[in-house]
N, C-alpha and C positions, 0 to 999 in steps of 0.2 A: 435322222435320229438313229443312233446305234442300237443294235439289238440288246435287249436287257435294260435299256435306259427308259426313264419316264420323267415327265414334268409333273411332279407331285408335291404340293405344298403342305400336305397333312402330316408327313412323317419327317423324322430327323432326330439327331442327338446333339448333345452339347459339343461345342468345338473343343479341340485339344488333341484328338487322335490324328495320326499322320500315316501316310503310306511310305514306310521306309523300305519295304520290299516290293518289287514290281512282279506281276504275274509272268510266268515263263511261257515261251512260245508253244512248245510241245515237248515230247519226251526226248528228242535229240537236239533241242536248241536251248539257248540260255540268253537272258537279257538282263542288263543292269541299267536302272534309270539314272539320268544325269539331272542334277538340280543346282540352283544358284541361291545366293542370299536373297533376303526379303526385297520385294519389288519397291520401286519408287512410286510416287503418286501417279494416279491414272491421268493421262493427257489425251484428250480427244484428237489433238493434232497429230498424234503419233500412230493413229490407227492404221495408216497405210504403210507404215515403215516396216511391217513384218514380212514383206514379200508375198503377202496373200494375194491370190488371184481372185478376180470377181467371179460371179456365177456364170459368166460367159467365157471364162478362161478355158484354154484348150484342155481337153481331158487326155491324159497320157494313157497309152495302151497298156494292157496287162503284161505284155512281153518284156517290159523293161525291168522287172523286179529281179533283184539278186540277193541271195542270202549267203553270206560268207563269214569266215572268221576275221574279225577286225584286226587281229595281230597285236593287240595292245593289252591282252589279258581279259578283255571284256567278253570274249567268246563270240558266238555267232550273232551277226547283226544283219538288219535288212537295209538294202540300198535300192535306189531307183537309178538305173543306168541310162544316161543320155549320150548323144553322139560325142559330146565334148567333156564328158565327165558325169559325176553324179548330180542328181537334183538337190537343190538347197532351198531352205525356207519352206513356205507353204506352197503346196501344189496339189493338184487334183488328178487322181489316177484310178484306173480300174483294178479291182482286186476281187478275185473269185466271182468275176462276172458282174460286179456292181461298182458304181462310182462312189468314191470316198475322198475326204481331204486328209492330207498328211503333212508332217513337218519334219524336214531334214536339217541336221546340224551342218556346220561348216565342213566337216569331214565326210559328209554325205550320209551318215547313218541316220535312219529314220527313228524319231523319238517313239519310245514305247514306255508307258508309265506317265511321268510328269516331267515337264521341263519349264523352268522359270527363265524367261529371256532377260530379266532385269529391267524391263521397261513397262511393267504393269500388266504383263500377260503370263499366264501359266498354261502351257499346252498339255492337254490330257489325251492320252492315246491308249488303245488296248494293246494286247500282245502282238497284234499284226500291224500296229502303227496307225490304225484308223483313229482320227481325231474325234473327240466329242463334238457333236453337231446337232443343230435343230433345223427343222423344216425339210421340205422335199429335196431341196438342193444343198442342204447343209449350211446355208448362209443366213438363217434366221437368228435373232438375238432373244434371249430370255433365260428363265431359270431352269436349272437341271438338278434334279435330286437323284443321286445314285450312290452305290457303294462299290462299284467295280474298280475304282481307282484307290480304294482305301480298305482293302481286305474285307469287304462286305459291310463296313460301317457306313451308314448313309450319311452323306454330306450334301451341302447345298452350294451350287456354283451358279454364277451368272456368266453365260456364254455369250461373248461378243461375236456375232456372225460376221462382222467385217474383218476380224483377225483370226477367227476360228479358235479362240482361246478363252479360258476363264480369266475374268478380270481380277487383278490383285490391287492392294492399296485402297485408298479412299475413293468412293464414288457414290452417286445417287441414282435411284431409279424412280421415274415419275409414275403417275397413275396409269399411263398407257403402256408401261413396261419398257420405256425407252431409257437408254443409258446416258448419264451426264457425269461430268467431272465433279470433284468435291465442291460443295457449296451450291450445286445446281438444284433444280426443283425436285421434289419428291422425298422419299425416305433415304436415309444414309446407311451405307454398308461399308464393311472393310473386308477385302479379300486377303487371306493370309499368303504372304510371299512363300514360294516354294511348295505350296499346297494348292492354292487356287480357290478352295472353298471359303465361304464367308465365316467370319468370327461368329460364334454363338456362345453366349455366356460372357466371361470377362477376360480381357487380355490387354496387351499394349500394342499401340500402332507403331508405325515406323518412326514416329517422332517421340516415342517412349511415353506417349500420353495414354492414360487408362481409358479403355473403351468397354461398354457394356451393350450386349446385343440380346434380343429375344431368340426364341427357338427358330425363327425364320431368318435370323441374321440381321434384323432391322436394329440399327443402333439407337440407344436412348438419346433423345434430343428434346430439349425444352421440357424436361421431366425429372422427377425425383427418383433416386435409387437409394435404398437403405440396405447396407451390407456391412459385413465385417471382414471381407476378403482382402482389404487393403492394409491389414495389419494395424488398424487404428481403433480396434474395438467396433462395436456396432454403431455406425455413424450414418448420417444422411448426406447425400451428395446431390448437387444440381448439375445436370448435363445440359450445357447451353446449346445454342443454335449450331455450333460446330460439331455437336455430337460427342464432345469430350468433356471431362470434368472441368467445371468453370474455374477460372483463376480467381485470386482474391479480389473481392469487391462486392458491390450491391447489384442484385439482379431482380428484374420484375418477373414474377412467376405466374402472372395471370390475374385479372380482376384487380382487386385492391391489395393483393399480396406481394410482398417483397421479401427477399432473403439476403443474407450476407454470407459469402463464402470466405472462410478463414485462409490464412497462408498455409495451413496444413492440408487444404483441399476440401475438407468436409464443411458442411453447413454449420454455422453458429447455432448453438442451442444454449440459451442462458444469456450471459453478458460479456461484452468485449469493449474495452476502452480503446478507441482509435488512436489516442495520443494527440488528437487535433481538435479537442473541444467537444467531443461527442462520445456517447456510449451506446453501442448497438444492443438492443433487447430483443431476444427471440424466444418463442415458446418451444416446447419439446418437438414440434414439427418443423422448426427452423423458420417459422413465419415471424417477420419483424413486427414490432409494435408500430401501428400506423393509424392514421385518422383519415376519414373521407372514403368515398366509394372507390377512388382510384389509389388510395394509400398515400396520396401526396399532401394531405392536410397537415396543418400545424396547430398545436394547442396542448392543453393539459389532459393527462390521464392519471387516475388514481387507481392503483391495482396492487394486489399482492401476488400476482402470477409469477413475478421474477424474484421474489424474496421470501419463499417458503410460507406464503400466506400472510405475511406482514404487510399491511397496506403502506404504500409509499406513493409519493407524488412526483411525476415526471413531466417535463415539457418536451414534446416530440416536435422536432423540426422536420417538416415534410420534404425539404430540399435535400436532406442527407439521410432521411429515414432512420433517425437515431435521436436519443435523448441528449439534450444539451448538458454539458458539464462546464465547470468554471463559472465565471461571473457573466450574467446576462440580465437583460431587462425585459419586462413585459407589462404593458398597460401602466407605465409610470412607476412600477415597483421594481426593486432589485432582488435578484435571486443568486444562489450559488449551487450549481449541480456538482455533486460529489464525484470525483474521479473513481473509475472502476465500478461505480454503483449506478450513476446516472440519475438517481432521484435527488431532489433538492434538499439542501440542508434544512433540518428542523431541529432547533436546539442550538448547540454550539460546537465549534471545532477550531483547533488552533490554526493560525495562518502567520507564520514567522513569529514576530514578537507581539502579535495581536491575536484577537479571537473573533471569529465570525459568529454572528448571532442571527437567528431566524425564528419566527413564530411558527405555529402549527401549520400554517398555509405555506410556509417557506419564504415569507416576506422578510427581508433582512432589515436590521436596525438601520435607522436613517437619522441624519442630523448630528450635530456636535454638542457635547455637554453631558450633564448627569441624566441618567435615566434609571428610575426605580420601578421595577416590574417583575412579574412572575411569568411572563409569556415565553420565556426561553427554556422552560422545563427544569429550572433550578430553584424553585421556590421564589419568594419575594427577595430580590437582591438589588444591589446598587451597582451600576455600571457607568464608566466614563466612556462615551462614544466619540470616536474620532475617525477621520478619513483613513482608509486603508492605503498603506504605502504602495505607490505604483499603480493604483487602481482608482482613477478619477471617478467620482460619483458613487463610490461604494464605501460603506462604513462598518466599523467593528469596534470591539472593546479594547481598551489599553491595558497592558499587563506590565508587571514589574513596578518598581518604585517610581512615583511621580508626585509632583506638587502643582498647585494651581497658581498661575501668575496672570493677572488681567484676563481672567476667564478662559485661559488656554492651559492645557496640560503640558507640563515640562518634565521630561524624564529626569529621574534622580530625586534625591531628598532635598528638602529646603535647607539652605545654609544659614538662615537667619533665626533658627530656633522655632520656626513655625511648624505646624503639623504637616504631615505628608500622607500618602496613600500607597497601598500595595495592591496592584491588580493581580488576582490569583490566575493560575493557568486556565481556570474555567471562565474567566472573563470578568467576573464581579470582584469588587474590592473586598479586601479582608475586613471582616468584622469579628472581633473576638481575638483569638490567639493562633499563632502558626509558627512552626520552625521553618525558616527560610535559609538554606545554605549555612546551617549551623547557628543562625541568629534567631532568637525567639522574639517574635513581633506581637504587639498587643494593640488592637484598634478599638475605638468606640463604635457605637451603633451606626454612626454616619461614615465609618471607615477611616476616621482620622487616627493616625498613629502619632502619638505625642513625640516631640523631639527628644524627650527625656525617657529614661528607662523606669519601669515599674517592677517591684519585686518584694520578696518577703524575707524574714529572718527566722530560722528554726533552730531547735535544739533537740535533745533526746525526748522532750515532751511530744514531739511529732514523730517519734519512731514508728516506722511502718508506712510512712507517706511515700507514694510513688511520685517523685518530683517531676518525672517526665509528663505527668498528666495535670500538672499545676500550671495555670497560665501565669507566666512570669518571665521577665527578661533576665532577672538575676535572683539568686538565692544566697543569703549569707548564713553560714553554718557555724554553730558553736563548736569550738575545738576543746577548750580547756578552761579551768578555773583554779585560781591559786597556783600552787607549785606542784600539785600531784594529781589533780582530778582531770581525767580525760573522758570526754563524752563518748559513750559506747557507739553512738550512731555517726560519729564524725566522718570516718573514712568512707563508709558506705554511702553516706549522703554526698560527700564531696565528689566522689567518683561518678555517682549517678547524675549530679548536676552538670558536670563536664560532658558526660556522654549524651545528655539531652540537648547540648548546644547552648546552654545558658551560661551567663556570666557567674563566676563564683566569688564569694567573699568568705573569709574565715575570721572568727572573732574569739578573743580571750576575755573572760569575765574576771575583773580584778578582785582580789580578796586580801584583806589586811594581814592574814596569817603569815605571809612571807614577803620578802623584799621585792621591790619592783624588778630588780635585776634577775633574781631567782625565777620569778614568774615569766619574765621575758625569755629567759633561756629555755625554760620548759616549753613555752609556746612555740618558739622557733624550732626546737627539736622535732616538734610534731608536724609543723606546716612546711618544713623544708622541701619535701617532694612536690609541693604545689607552688613553689615560688615561680613567679612569672606568669602564673595562671590564675592567681587569686588576689583580690584586694584584702589587705590585713586591717584589723580593727581592734581597738581597745574599748571594751565595754566598761564605762566609768559610772557606776551607780552603787547604791547601798543594797545590802541584803542581810538576812538574819546572821548575826555574829560578825558582821563586817561593815564598818562605817567608813567606806573608801572615800566618799566625797569630802569628808572633813580633813583628809590628809592633804588636800589641796593640789594645785596645778604642778608644783615642783616634783611631787612623787610621780604623777602621771607622766610628766615629761621624761623622768628617768627611765620609765618603761619604754616609752616611745623611742627615745634615743638609743636604748640598748637594742631594740629590734632593728632600727635603721642601721646601726653599726654592723650587725650580723647579716643583714639581708640586702641592704641597699634600697629597701622599700620604706617609704614614708606612710605609716599607718594613718587611718582615720581614727578619730576619737568620738565615741558615742556618749551623749549625756542629754539630760532634759534641758528645756529652754531656760528654766529658772537657775540651773547650775551655771550656765554660761554667763548669767548676769550677777550671780552672787560672788564670783571669784574673778580674779584678774588672770585671764588666760593669755595674756600678751606673749609670754615666752613660748607658749605652745603654738599659738596661731602664727607668730612671726617666724617660727622654725619650719613652716610649711606643712604642718599637720592639719588636714582638713576636718571639718565638723560634720558629724552626723547628729542632727538634733531631733529630739523627740518632743512633740507637742500635739496633744489631742484636743482640737477644737470640738465643741459640742456637736457641731453639725456633722462631724466625721466619727462620732462615738455613739454606738447604739448597742447596749448589752443585751437587748431583747431579740431584735431581728438581725443585727449585724449590718455592716456596710457591704452591700453586694457588688463586687467588682471594684476595680481601681477607680479613683477619682482622677480625672485628667487635670493636671496642673493644680493640685490642691493649694489653697491659700494658707499663709502663716499670719500670725498677728503682726501689727505694724511696728513692733519694737525691734531694736537691734539685738543681736545675739552676742553680747559682750565684745571681746576682742575681735571676733570675726565680723562684726557688723551685720551686713546682710549677705555675706559670702558663705552661704551654706552649700555644702557638697551633697548632702543627702538629708531627706526629711522623712521621719516616721510620723505619720499623721493619724494612725489609729491602731488599736490592738484588737478591734472587733471586726476585722475584715472577713468576708466570706467568699470562697472560691470553689468552683466545682472540683471534685477530687479530694476534698477534705471536709469532714463534718464539723470540726471545731473552728473557733476564731483564730485569725492569723494577724500578725503585724503587717501593715501595708507601708511601703516605703517608695519614695520617688527619688531617683538619682538624677541630678541636674547635669547631665552630660550624655554623651553617646557611647556606643560600644567601644569606639576607639579611645575615648576618654577613660573609660573603665580600665581598658588594657594598659593605658599609660600609668594609672595608679598602681597596677599590679606588677609592672615591669621594674626589676631591680636596677635603678639608675640613680646617680648622685645628682639630682636636680629637683626642683620644686614641681613635681608632676601634676599638682593640683591647680597650678596657676590658670591654665586654660579653662579648667572646669569652673573655677570661681568666677572668671570673667563672664562666662555664660550664665551662671546661676545669679550673679548680681543683677544682670539685666533681665532675668526671666522670672524671678520669684514675685508673685502677686501678693501684695500686702493686704491684710484685712482692714476693717474700718476702725479698729481701735477699741471697739465696744464688745467684741466677741470674747466671751469667757472661754477658758480652756481648762482641761483636766491636767493637773500637774502629774508628771511622770516620775 
């Protein structure tokens, strides 16, 4: 042991200081230390490659020492002169009457300060060149704590007695103090290249991996480190059996505890979707959710630990130490674990064109057909359950338009005039009304959407109505009366109907004060901006001061023809059932002008309570309607209708056609646009029993 050195494990400072300047010899000498780049990994097989002599090696006499100017600008240097040149490598010689070990470079100069040979050794020498050594003969191995090589700053070195140098790179030291290569028994250390002392604190190894060591230099291994020094905020890291930060993956941290290291290097805290059907769940200490004494159990956990206190249900798979996501089965029931979350679905979520449904325990809907239930968190609703596309054995709710054929749901609307359904984005079928892609749908309490359209007609008597809040497929708005009356609400109503995605109709109330041509011209002048967007109608009925009905079909036809000539649109004509039978309307019907008939059967007429909601496919009496026979385009069946959004009574109408049929009537073309509508209506109107009385309109 050199004078001033000690083996003391109680003192030391954090690593990071270095000895850039080497102590001088004396007042008339100068020395500069030579160093190399960081050493490679320690290799036990290379211990004998340093030229070191054993403790039985010959001891060179003191007479061989030479101090001279090196001639290369480095000033005075110390050499040991042999007969055939200078000594090189490790040798043993007498200096000042005592035996010491020395190390000489290839040019013969003796190392003073530090010298890294690039092979896992850093030679440490005082100003006279005496190497750091342990034991009586300087050949012992062990720890050395000293500050003489680092300007008084205490550092910790492991001196290998076989090479007479401090060990650099990765190595281990067992309980007996013996040295081993990396991965060997005992504690792990890292000697800094160019310095020789062990890392204390944090730094990078020669493989650029992060290392953490305590004040004795012992590297963290199979333990947690919480730090912010890596530039990722305060994070928790797991140092594995290699004494380096664990790479991405799952690690057993002892007992029943497991952890997941992210690709960023720190330990997961919170949730992480693997992208392979599982979501890792970790508490704030980085411990993964697990079951069983060894953490390898599988089963259910219900906890709010990972969701801000909100209780959720997870299935933990002990083979991957994570919650299952996606479709899976347990105990005969099917489940769906939500990606990014890990807990099972409870309620509903979209899945392509279908909706997954699960009860409060996460059990998914099963079987095919109708299901009426409140167990999916949406109140009592009606669902059509079918197999999930591409997922055999799993079921969900159908969405979009569909109809039922032989007990199976078929996408799209029925083409035979039968009712159909609309599965909402939430999974249950529409009941009530809804605007879908600009089309206003109305369904009954069973979810059936009539093949025909339901709507109302309004005038300035309904001024102030918010038509967007009225359940209707179409609204027919009064435009004018006679040759000079314009309804004040006409334009605001018409614009609002179109904005709400409903079908628009516009009507003129005939008055005997002016000719049919004058009235037609006035009507057309007002509706021209809406041509192509609205069905046009002539309202043919009596009012105070105007006995229009008595003028007969020829006058009505003059109005209708005039409108057609100017617009290319064949208007409908509105009248009561009795008027169709009291006059010969052949010229009108045969010219392609469709009939909007008004007939109020008693069962659809209630002046006290009103008729709440539309009647699906309301019946007419069993008599023909004059020249139109049973070919009715539209039927007004009550004036006492009640709908949410309006406090008063409303006229209820059914249009025997589709949205496309309505548009065909509105489109300015020179053809019988109502032919297709009549064909459907003729086959669809349900006649009464002939004994039903009616209110005459």
